[in-house]
N, C-alpha and C positions, 0 to 999 in steps of 0.2 A: 477631570472625568471621574465620576463615581459610579460604581457598579455593585450589585449584590454578589456576583461570582465572577472571578477572573480565572480563565484556564490558560495555562502557559504550555504551548506546544500544539501544533496543528497537524500532527501525524494521525494515524488511524485511531489511536486511543482518545486523544484530545478532540478529534472531530466527532467521534461517536458520542462522547460525553456532551459535547456542545449541542448535537442534534437532539439527544435525549432530554437535555435541560430546556430546549426550545419548546417543549410541550407544556412548560410551566410558566407561570407569571412571575418570572424573575428577570432582572436586568443582567445580562451575561455578556462578557467580552472574551474573545479568543485571541491570544497574543502569540505571534509567530515571528521568529528572528529572520526567516527566509522571505523572499518576495511573494510566496504563495504557500498553499497547503501541500502536503504530501511530498515534500522535497528532501526528506531525510530517509530513514529506514523504509518508509512505506513505498516509495517509488521504486525501490529495488527489491521488492518482496516477491516471493515465489507465486503468490496468488492462489494458494491452496487453502481450502477450508478442511482442516484435518478431522478425521472421523471420531476422535475422542478416546481412542484405545491406547495411544502411545504415552501420553503424559502420566507420570507416576501417580497412582491413586493417593488421595489425601493432599495433593498440592493445589495451589491456586491455579496452576496451568490446567490441571484436569478439571477442576471445578468450573472455571469460566469457559473453557472450550465446550464442555458438555452443555452448560447453560445456554450458550449462544446458538448451538446447532439448530434447534427448532425455530429460531427467530429469523434466520437469514432469508429464506425464500420470500416471505412477505415484505421484509424491508427492501430487498432487491427489486421486487415488483413495484413497490411504492415509489422507489427512487430511480427507476429506469437504469439499473445497474446490471451489467452482463454477469450471469451466474449459471453454471451448468453442473448438475449433480452426476458426474461420470463414474464415481467410485474409484477406489485405490487398491493396489496390490502391495503387500510387503513380500518381497521375492526371496525365497530360499534357493540358493544355487548348489548347496551341498546338503547331504542328508543330516549332518549334525546341526544344521541351522533350523531344522523343523521344530526342535524343542523350543527355540526362541519364539517361533510363531505362536506356540501354545501359551508361552509366558505372556506375550502381548494380548492374546485373547482373554486370558484370565484377568489381566489388568483392566482390559476394556469392560469386562463384566462387572468388576468392582466399581468402575466409574459409572456404571449404569447404561452402557452401550450393549444393545442386543442384536442389532441388525448387521451381523458380520459372521463369516465362517472361514474355516481352513479348507483349502482344496489341495489334495495331494495327487491329482491325476494330471500328469504333464500334457496329455493330449487335449484334455478339456481346457486347461490353462492356455495352451498355444492356440486353440480355436478362438478363445476370447481375446488374446493378444498375440497375433501371428508373428510380429517382429521381435518378440521377447527371446532372450537367450534360450536355445533349445535344451540346455542343461538344467533348466528349472526343475526343482524337485517338489515344490509346493508354494502356495501363496496364502497369506491372510487377506481375504477379500472383504472390503468394507464398502458396500454400495452407497452409504451416506456421505462419503467424502465428495468434495466438489471443487470446482475452479471458479475464480472470480477475477475481476480487474481491481486490484487493490487501490490504485490511484483514482480510478473512477468512483469507487465507493467512498473514498475519503473526500474527494471534491464534491460529490453529491450530498454527503452528510452536511457539509458546510453550506452549500448553496441552499439546501432546504432549511437549515437553521437560520440563515440570513433572512430568508423569506418570512420566517416566524419570529424575527426580531433580534437575532444575534448581531453583535457588532464584531467585525473581524478587523484586526490590526496587524498587517504584515510589515516586514522590514523593521521589526521592533525587538531588538535583543534586550532582554532583561538583565540589568547590571547590578541592581540593588533592590532589596525588599526590606522595608522597615515595618515593625509591628507596633502600632500605636493603638488608638481606639479602633482603627481599621488598619488593614494592610496598605502601605504605600509602596507601589511598584514603580520603580524608576527605569525608564527606557534609555538606551544609549543616546538617542536623539535629544533627550532632555524632557520628554513627556513624562508626566506623573499621573498614575492611575490609582485611585483609591477603591478598595474592595473589601467587603466583609469576609469573603471566603477566597482562598487561593487553591486551585487544583493544579498540582505540578505533574504535567504529562509531557515533560521535555525530552523524552527519549534518551539519546546518548548523553545528554547534559542534565538529566534529572538529578544526579548527585550534586552537580554544581548549583542548581537552583535550590535544592534542599539545604545546602550549606549556607546560602544567603540568609536563612533564618536561624542558623546555628545548629542545624541537624546534620551530623556527619556519620550517621550510623550505617550507611551503605555506600558502596562504590560501584560505578558502572564501568565495565570493561567492554570495549568494542570488539566484536567478533566478525571478522571479514568473511564474506561468502562471494565467490566468483561464479559467473554464469556464462554459458554459450547459448545464444539464441539462433534458431534455425528458421529459414524462410517458410512461408505458408505452404501447406499441402504437399511437402516433399516426402513425408513419411506419415503413415497413419499410426498414431498412438491412441489407443482407446481409453486407457486408464492412467491415473497417476501411479508411477512406478517407484517404489522405495526399495532400497536394499535392506537387509537386516540391520537395524540401527546399532550405533556405537554408544559409548557412555556420554559423549558430548554432542552428538549430532544424529539426525535421522539419516545421514549419509547423502551421497550424490544421487539426486532424484532425476528421473526423466518424466516430463509432464507436458501434456498439451496446454495451450492457453485458450482463453475464450475467443481469441482472434484468429484461431487456426494455425498459429505457429506452434513450435514446441521448444523446450529448453532443456539443458542439462546443467545441473548444479543444485545447490551451492556446496562448496567445500566449507571448512570451518577452521579459522585461524585467529586466535586471540592476538590483538595488536595493541599498541599504545596510542596511536594517533587517531582521534575521533573524526578527522576529516579525510583520512586516507581511503579513497575508493578506487585506487588504481588497480589494474589487473596485472598479474605477474605471469611470466612464462611458466614457472614451476606450478603455480596455482592452476593455470588453465590446462596444463598437462594432467594434473591430478583430476580435474573435473572431467576431461575427455576420457581418461582411462576408467574412471568410475562409471561414466555413462555407458562405455562399451561393455562393461560387465553385465549390464541389463539389456542393452541393445547393441549387439556386436557389429552390425552394419550401419553404424551412425553415418549419415550423409554429410561428412565434414565439409565438402565443397559447397554445401548449401547453408553454411553458417553465415549469418548476416551481420552479427555484432557480438561483442563481449562486454560485460559490465560487472560491477561489483557493488555490494551493499554491506552495511554494517548493522549487526544486531546488538541491542543493548542488554548486556548480561550482568545481572546483579551478583554480588558475592555469595548469596545463598542460592543462586541459580533458579530462583522462582520469582513470580510476580510479587511486587510489593504494592498493595492497595489498601490504604489505611488512613484514618484520621490520626495525626501525630500528636505529640505532647504539646505542640503549639496550637492552641485553639483556632479552628478554622483553616488550618493548613493541612491539605490532604495530598499524600504522595501516591502517584500512579506510576510506578517505576519498574525497571527491569522487564519490560514487556517485550521479550524475545519470542521466538516460536513456542507455542502457537498463538501469538499475539493477535494477528489478523483474525484467526478463527475464534478468538475470545472477546473481541471488541464490544459486541452487543451485550454480552453478560456483564462485562466490566462496567459499561455505561449505566446499566440498570442498578448495579451494586453501588456505584458512586452516588447515585440519586438516593438510594436507601441510607447511605452514610449521612448524607445531608439531612434527611428527615430525622434520623436518630439523634443528631446533635442539635435538633430544635429549629432547623430552618423551615420556614413556612413555605411549602411548595404546593401551590394551587394549580390544578390542571386548567389550561386555557379552554375556553369553549370554541374558540375560532382557530385552533391549531390546524395547519394544512399538512397532512401526512405525505402527500404525493409531490412529485417533481416532474414537470413537463420538460422534455428535452427536444431539441430539433431532430427531425428524422435523419437517420444515417443513410445518405443517398446510395451508397454502395449496396445496401441490403434490400433496396426497393425493387419492385417489378418494373419492367419497361413502361407499362401504362402509368404507374404511380410516379415514375421519374418524369414522364412527359407532363403530367398534371402539375407537378411541383415546379418545373421550369416555367410553365405558363404563369404561375403565381409569382415567381421570383427568378428572374433570369440569371442571378448569381449561382443558382443550382446547376446551371448549364456550363459553368466554367470550373473544370477540374484543376485544382492547384497541386494536389499530391497524387501523382499517377499510381504509385505503388498501392496506396490504400483507397484510392478513388474518393478523396476528400475535396469537397467543393468550396468555392469562395464563400457561399452563403453560410456553410457550417463554421468556417473560420471567423467570419464577422459576427455570427451568433455567439461564439465563445468569448469574443472581445466585449460583447455587450450583455453578458449574462449577469446574474446576481453576484457571482464571484468572478469578476472580469479578468480575462486573460490579458497579461501585459508583457509577457516575454515569449521567446520561441519555445521554451520548455512548457510554459502554460498551454500554448496552442497544441503542442505535441500530446500532452497528457489528457487534454480535453477532447481532442478530435482524432488522434493517431496520425496526423500529418507529420511526416518525417520518420515514422516508425517502420517503414517498409524496407524492401530490399536495398534501395539506394541510400537509405539512412539520411534523407534530406538533401541529397545531392542535386535533385531537380527543383524541389519546392522551396528551399530556404529563402532564396532571394525574393520570391514572389510573396512569401508570408511576411517578410520584412516590409515590403511595399504596402501590404494590406494593414499591418500594424501602424505604419507611419500615417496612412490615410485616416484610419479610425481614431488614432490618438493625437494627431496633429504634431507628430515628431519627425525629426531628421533621422535618416538611417543610422547615423553614428550614435544615436541615443537608444537604439534597440539592443537588448541584451539577450543572451541565451538563458541565463537564470539569475539575473540581478547584476548590481554594480560590480565591475571588474571582469565581466564576461561579454564585453562588446565584440561584435563580429566585424563591424565596418569602422574603419578609422578615417576615411576620407575618399574622395574621388581619385581615380587613377590619373586623370588630367591634372588635378591639383598636386598630387604627389610627384608627378614628372616635373612640374614647374618648380617645386621646392628643391629638387635635386640638381637643377641646372646651376 
């Protein structure tokens, strides 16, 4: 297989670059070691589009966060991605923290952000955010901050890119890269891919991929963040709520989601294991205590799940986005927070790098910028629901009760341009299994639908790829084996 450009890593950065490149007449492949896109850092992301004031002026973090902000609304409209500009507060709970708000404001002005202000009237603040700690002294208010579904954006980037000619290769861990006249990329399965250009967007493993071509000038450290997620509509949170930040973190955040849940987290702990996404008792205590500082009456009985994600932190604590000394090898590494908020600007910049090194990028005349998605049954009016059921009776069968996800939506995900093949695929495409019961009711029914569509046995269906099978056999068979 030969391509003009190979992108390694289908997280938010790789997916955004793939979609941006699909506007051009180049043959591009996106290579991912996991069974689908968005299965690493992206799936456990806070889903916050940061306002651009926090990243230190002069850094890549600041540059690409600010460059991306004006692009999000149109892209999300084009790709049917949930996006809501609700604004953010940085909350000072003590008088001596007010000075930090002014420092953040000054940094934001240097970054080119103008639409934000400091409010030092507690009554006004509490009217805007009634459940906030009544000891609040002041906030930095940024109306431009937003919330988004990070995995939905990532998935839709790749679906749209596939429609426009991208080749996606999942379950394909890169184990060797040789530089000859072209790059030869060797996959663990034995597949060999040739490409003129390699873009390394491998997230936590970007240092490993870079080392395959002899470049060891940076190291990626995983930084774990734990979260607590709360049920829908149990408490009204109007804005993204940040504490005054520390040197290594924006602190424990309380934020709504685009699905009307809200979460508390993440904490920040550097670890060694790039696969360790376990939650710890101490970590969750830290998260809850941090959340209570902002929202003292957290409804802990309405927590529905906990989870953890890993951020890819480079040793210079900034994004690394550059053409390297190896011609045609581009590193896009260390994309920690605000990576999601920066992905659109990063993608445009990578295209500029390719143009600057002489790659002929010609815009397509037939590029399709939009992505049609099946209607979300739960959000329709009763009349529209009736009309939809008349057209397709599978819309009349609710599979996930918590999220009101129908059989038609699940089958559509399985047959989409980026087809769902696992339970996690279904979850991140439709939200089936994300509700209060966390899949307790719908998992077996989703397995049955996957089996029907894919022609598989239940023992072949996995949660997120090989080694995560949920069914090992029939109970009747197991009883017989034990006699």
